[in-house]
VMD Tcl script that draws the C-alpha trace (Angstrom):
set ca {
  {-8.79 0.26 65.52}
  {-7.81 1.64 62.11}
  {-6.10 5.01 62.04}
  {-6.87 7.42 59.26}
  {-4.02 8.92 57.44}
  {-3.93 12.70 56.76}
  {-5.79 13.54 53.56}
  {-7.44 10.18 53.37}
  {-11.14 10.20 52.72}
  {-13.04 8.10 55.22}
  {-14.79 5.03 53.74}
  {-12.71 4.91 50.54}
  {-11.68 1.26 51.04}
  {-15.23 0.32 51.85}
  {-16.62 2.02 48.74}
  {-14.04 0.39 46.52}
  {-14.72 -3.04 48.06}
  {-18.48 -2.64 47.77}
  {-18.06 -1.56 44.15}
  {-16.00 -4.64 43.35}
  {-18.49 -6.80 45.21}
  {-21.37 -5.30 43.29}
  {-19.61 -5.82 39.92}
  {-18.75 -9.39 40.77}
  {-22.19 -10.24 42.09}
  {-24.50 -9.66 39.15}
  {-23.69 -6.11 37.97}
  {-23.53 -5.32 34.28}
  {-20.47 -6.91 32.70}
  {-17.90 -4.65 31.05}
  {-18.53 -3.98 27.35}
  {-16.29 -6.06 25.19}
  {-14.39 -4.46 22.41}
  {-14.55 -6.45 19.25}
  {-12.34 -5.95 16.26}
  {-13.87 -5.36 12.89}
  {-12.42 -6.75 9.67}
  {-11.89 -4.50 6.62}
  {-14.72 -6.29 4.86}
  {-17.08 -5.58 7.75}
  {-16.00 -1.90 7.84}
  {-16.54 -1.65 4.12}
  {-20.03 -3.11 4.41}
  {-20.95 -0.77 7.25}
  {-19.76 2.23 5.18}
  {-21.66 0.98 2.16}
  {-24.90 0.55 4.12}
  {-24.67 4.21 5.19}
  {-24.35 5.33 1.60}
  {-27.94 6.00 0.63}
  {-27.22 6.49 -3.14}
  {-25.32 3.15 -3.30}
  {-28.12 1.34 -1.57}
  {-30.77 2.78 -3.88}
  {-28.61 1.84 -6.82}
  {-28.31 -1.70 -5.42}
  {-32.07 -1.92 -5.17}
  {-32.39 -0.83 -8.82}
  {-29.83 -3.43 -9.89}
  {-31.71 -6.10 -7.98}
  {-35.02 -5.05 -9.65}
  {-33.40 -5.17 -13.09}
  {-32.00 -8.60 -12.25}
  {-35.46 -9.83 -11.21}
  {-36.95 -8.48 -14.42}
  {-34.34 -10.34 -16.45}
  {-34.84 -13.62 -14.49}
  {-38.63 -13.49 -14.68}
  {-38.84 -12.17 -18.26}
  {-41.04 -15.11 -19.34}
  {-43.51 -13.91 -16.73}
  {-43.90 -10.69 -18.87}
  {-44.94 -12.96 -21.74}
  {-47.43 -14.78 -19.51}
  {-49.04 -11.58 -18.14}
  {-49.34 -9.80 -21.48}
  {-49.98 -12.86 -23.61}
  {-47.40 -11.60 -26.18}
  {-44.43 -13.80 -27.07}
  {-41.13 -11.97 -27.34}
  {-40.85 -12.33 -31.17}
  {-44.55 -12.46 -32.06}
  {-45.52 -9.86 -34.67}
  {-48.90 -8.23 -34.33}
  {-49.18 -6.46 -37.70}
  {-52.94 -5.95 -37.41}
  {-53.26 -4.77 -33.84}
  {-49.64 -3.65 -33.18}
  {-49.33 -1.31 -36.16}
  {-51.26 1.70 -37.38}
  {-53.00 1.59 -40.75}
  {-49.92 3.36 -42.09}
  {-47.63 0.56 -40.83}
  {-46.18 2.64 -37.99}
  {-45.64 1.35 -34.38}
  {-48.55 1.67 -31.99}
  {-48.14 3.85 -28.86}
  {-48.52 2.68 -25.25}
  {-51.93 1.30 -24.54}
  {-53.73 -1.20 -22.26}
  {-52.82 -3.94 -24.74}
  {-49.21 -2.89 -25.28}
  {-48.00 -1.21 -22.21}
  {-44.94 0.43 -23.68}
  {-46.07 0.40 -27.31}
  {-44.80 -1.75 -30.17}
  {-41.74 -1.69 -32.44}
  {-41.55 -1.44 -36.23}
  {-42.74 -5.02 -36.69}
  {-45.64 -4.78 -34.19}
  {-43.87 -6.66 -31.41}
  {-44.55 -5.88 -27.75}
  {-41.87 -3.41 -26.64}
  {-42.30 -4.13 -22.90}
  {-41.68 -7.92 -23.41}
  {-38.70 -7.26 -25.66}
  {-37.11 -4.83 -23.15}
  {-37.55 -7.43 -20.38}
  {-35.79 -10.02 -22.46}
  {-33.17 -7.50 -23.50}
  {-32.23 -7.12 -19.84}
  {-31.13 -10.69 -19.90}
  {-28.73 -10.15 -22.74}
  {-27.25 -7.00 -21.26}
  {-26.71 -8.50 -17.75}
  {-25.41 -11.79 -19.12}
  {-22.82 -10.11 -21.33}
  {-21.94 -7.54 -18.63}
  {-21.35 -10.14 -15.90}
  {-19.76 -12.94 -17.97}
  {-17.46 -10.64 -19.99}
  {-16.45 -8.80 -16.81}
  {-15.67 -12.09 -15.06}
  {-13.54 -13.21 -18.00}
  {-11.77 -9.81 -18.03}
  {-11.02 -10.03 -14.27}
  {-9.76 -13.60 -14.45}
  {-7.31 -12.84 -17.24}
  {-6.29 -9.51 -15.71}
  {-5.72 -11.01 -12.25}
  {-3.57 -13.91 -13.53}
  {-1.44 -11.64 -15.82}
  {-1.05 -9.02 -13.08}
  {-0.11 -11.45 -10.36}
  {2.46 -13.16 -12.65}
  {3.92 -9.87 -13.85}
  {4.17 -8.27 -10.41}
  {5.39 -11.26 -8.43}
  {7.76 -12.99 -10.82}
  {9.47 -9.83 -12.05}
  {12.48 -9.94 -14.36}
  {11.96 -10.96 -17.96}
  {8.37 -12.17 -17.27}
  {7.43 -8.73 -15.86}
  {9.07 -6.95 -18.83}
  {7.22 -9.08 -21.40}
  {3.83 -8.97 -19.66}
  {4.08 -5.21 -18.95}
  {4.82 -4.53 -22.64}
  {1.90 -6.70 -23.58}
  {-0.32 -4.78 -21.27}
  {0.84 -1.51 -22.91}
  {0.17 -2.93 -26.38}
  {-3.40 -3.97 -25.47}
  {-4.11 -0.63 -23.84}
  {-2.85 1.24 -26.94}
  {-5.23 -0.55 -29.26}
  {-8.45 1.25 -30.30}
  {-10.68 -1.24 -28.58}
  {-14.01 -0.45 -30.29}
  {-12.44 -0.43 -33.81}
  {-10.76 -3.79 -33.13}
  {-13.99 -5.24 -31.71}
  {-15.93 -4.04 -34.77}
  {-13.35 -5.54 -37.12}
  {-13.27 -8.93 -35.29}
  {-17.08 -9.22 -35.02}
  {-17.53 -8.28 -38.64}
  {-15.08 -11.08 -39.68}
  {-16.36 -13.83 -37.31}
  {-20.01 -12.89 -37.54}
  {-22.28 -11.58 -34.70}
  {-23.07 -13.96 -31.87}
  {-23.31 -13.92 -28.08}
  {-20.15 -15.96 -27.56}
  {-18.07 -13.86 -29.94}
  {-19.28 -10.61 -28.35}
  {-18.33 -11.90 -24.82}
  {-14.88 -13.13 -26.02}
  {-14.06 -9.97 -27.83}
  {-14.94 -7.78 -24.90}
  {-13.21 -10.02 -22.38}
  {-10.01 -10.52 -24.35}
  {-9.48 -6.80 -24.96}
  {-10.50 -5.39 -21.56}
  {-8.21 -7.27 -19.22}
  {-5.21 -4.95 -19.53}
  {-6.57 -2.28 -17.16}
  {-7.18 -4.91 -14.50}
  {-3.78 -6.39 -15.00}
  {-2.12 -2.99 -14.55}
  {-3.89 -2.35 -11.29}
  {-3.16 -5.79 -9.92}
  {0.50 -5.60 -10.97}
  {0.93 -2.29 -9.14}
  {-0.57 -3.73 -5.93}
  {1.53 -6.96 -6.15}
  {4.80 -5.00 -6.63}
  {4.27 -3.38 -3.23}
  {3.12 -6.65 -1.54}
  {5.79 -9.03 -2.64}
  {8.35 -7.43 -0.38}
  {6.14 -7.65 2.74}
  {7.04 -9.76 5.74}
  {4.28 -12.31 5.31}
  {5.58 -13.10 1.80}
  {9.08 -13.63 3.12}
  {7.71 -15.85 5.88}
  {5.78 -18.01 3.38}
  {8.87 -18.27 1.16}
  {10.99 -19.32 4.14}
  {8.54 -22.05 4.90}
  {9.00 -23.51 1.48}
  {5.82 -22.24 -0.18}
  {5.84 -22.31 -4.04}
  {5.41 -19.22 -6.11}
  {1.91 -20.24 -7.18}
  {0.82 -20.78 -3.56}
  {2.24 -17.42 -2.51}
  {0.54 -15.63 -5.37}
  {-2.91 -17.16 -5.03}
  {-3.10 -17.91 -1.29}
  {-1.09 -15.13 0.30}
  {-1.09 -12.16 -2.07}
  {-4.34 -12.52 -3.93}
  {-6.66 -12.03 -0.90}
  {-4.81 -8.72 -0.26}
  {-5.73 -7.34 -3.70}
  {-9.36 -8.49 -3.76}
  {-10.65 -5.05 -2.68}
  {-9.42 -3.15 -5.72}
  {-10.43 -5.93 -7.96}
  {-14.02 -5.91 -6.66}
  {-14.15 -2.09 -7.03}
  {-12.85 -2.14 -10.59}
  {-15.19 -5.03 -11.54}
  {-18.23 -3.10 -10.24}
  {-17.19 -0.14 -12.40}
  {-16.42 -2.27 -15.47}
  {-19.85 -3.98 -15.74}
  {-21.64 -0.82 -17.01}
  {-18.77 -0.21 -19.42}
  {-19.16 -3.72 -20.84}
  {-22.94 -3.25 -21.14}
  {-22.48 -0.03 -23.15}
  {-19.91 -1.73 -25.39}
  {-22.32 -4.60 -26.08}
  {-25.09 -2.11 -26.83}
  {-22.76 -0.15 -29.11}
  {-21.91 -3.25 -31.13}
  {-25.59 -4.08 -31.45}
  {-26.31 -0.45 -32.45}
  {-23.74 -0.81 -35.23}
  {-25.38 -4.01 -36.36}
  {-22.60 -6.24 -35.05}
  {-24.22 -7.51 -31.94}
  {-26.61 -10.39 -31.55}
  {-28.39 -11.42 -34.74}
  {-32.11 -10.70 -35.09}
  {-34.71 -11.47 -33.86}
  {-32.89 -11.54 -30.54}
  {-34.21 -8.86 -28.20}
  {-31.37 -6.47 -27.50}
  {-31.41 -2.92 -26.21}
  {-28.72 -1.68 -28.60}
  {-30.52 -3.23 -31.59}
  {-33.82 -1.67 -30.52}
  {-32.27 1.79 -30.30}
  {-30.58 1.30 -33.64}
  {-33.87 0.29 -35.35}
  {-35.79 3.10 -33.65}
  {-33.64 5.83 -35.34}
  {-35.95 5.72 -38.36}
  {-39.09 6.28 -36.23}
  {-38.11 8.71 -33.49}
  {-40.24 11.51 -35.02}
  {-43.38 9.41 -35.18}
  {-42.86 6.82 -32.41}
  {-41.04 8.42 -29.50}
  {-41.63 5.44 -27.20}
  {-39.65 3.23 -29.54}
  {-36.37 5.02 -28.78}
  {-37.18 6.40 -25.25}
  {-38.00 3.17 -23.41}
  {-35.04 1.04 -24.55}
  {-32.73 4.02 -24.16}
  {-34.10 4.59 -20.68}
  {-33.58 0.98 -19.74}
  {-29.95 1.20 -20.86}
  {-29.41 4.52 -19.10}
  {-30.93 3.37 -15.78}
  {-28.95 0.13 -15.74}
  {-25.56 1.73 -16.43}
  {-26.23 4.64 -14.11}
  {-27.20 2.26 -11.28}
  {-24.05 0.17 -11.74}
  {-21.83 3.31 -11.90}
  {-23.28 4.79 -8.70}
  {-23.07 1.48 -6.94}
  {-19.48 1.10 -8.08}
  {-18.65 4.59 -6.72}
  {-20.15 3.56 -3.39}
  {-18.12 0.37 -3.29}
  {-14.99 2.28 -4.08}
  {-15.64 4.79 -1.26}
  {-16.53 1.96 1.12}
  {-13.24 0.12 0.61}
  {-11.11 3.27 0.53}
  {-12.94 6.30 1.86}
  {-9.76 8.40 1.46}
  {-9.37 7.54 -2.18}
  {-9.42 10.44 -4.60}
  {-10.71 8.79 -7.73}
  {-8.19 6.05 -7.65}
  {-9.77 4.25 -10.58}
  {-10.67 7.30 -12.62}
  {-8.23 6.27 -15.31}
}
mol new
graphics top color blue
foreach p $ca { graphics top sphere $p radius 0.5 }
foreach p [lrange $ca 0 end-1] q [lrange $ca 1 end] { graphics top cylinder $p $q radius 0.2 }
display resetview
């Protein structure tokens, strides 16, 4: 017969045993604790950012408009460069306002403004994405080499970065485009080759702090080459700031391309381009408000959506950051 010790609660052993038996015989299993990667945490923070999600939706809508721009021609029956001088212009030769035939009005040559804005989205997004990709690739390679190799290589590349950053980018771009002639390829190359320095400086600063970490020393002790350490071990650790900067660089590139077109150094006519439309509309803003408002609104909405989404991406990857990429 079991003897109860002083202060012992009767039935304690029985309760514990029954609880263990219940847990082992079909009770609810204990909740597992799963680790979350930094990418998953960033995505969860981004999903909770309502402004960033709305901006992403706007970006997707603009992308769909650009992809299905020929559908606008099919719906309206107006080719992008077709001039309707009889039905698209007033008797005085001025652009026609929005109507059931021309949803957003016409331009100075009687072309459908809605169709041309849809095709202009293709140019803006193409230049923005391709030029940004070229900028990021050059900046990442230069930044990795400068920060990791150090010594003379770092000194030369760091001074090159300073030289590129000190150049008046817009003036140099205007000069080069005016010499070579306007074209899509020249615009992309000019923007990409003079915008990489900011990316290189950010990557270099990150690599300088990472090259002394233990995992780099471990890879070096195992006989890994410098190129493998840079692109396999270090590069994945600097992808977050690169993605953030790229998302903020796309609207800047779009504005630069529109600026070149506004100055007459963008794509040659009759290519539909938002900057070119805004430039041409300056002579008609008092009599044809739609000619300047709608292309300007398309440019404004696109750049604003990319900027707000870029802010959300930055906050998602580093919620404690205080305008890290403001410079």
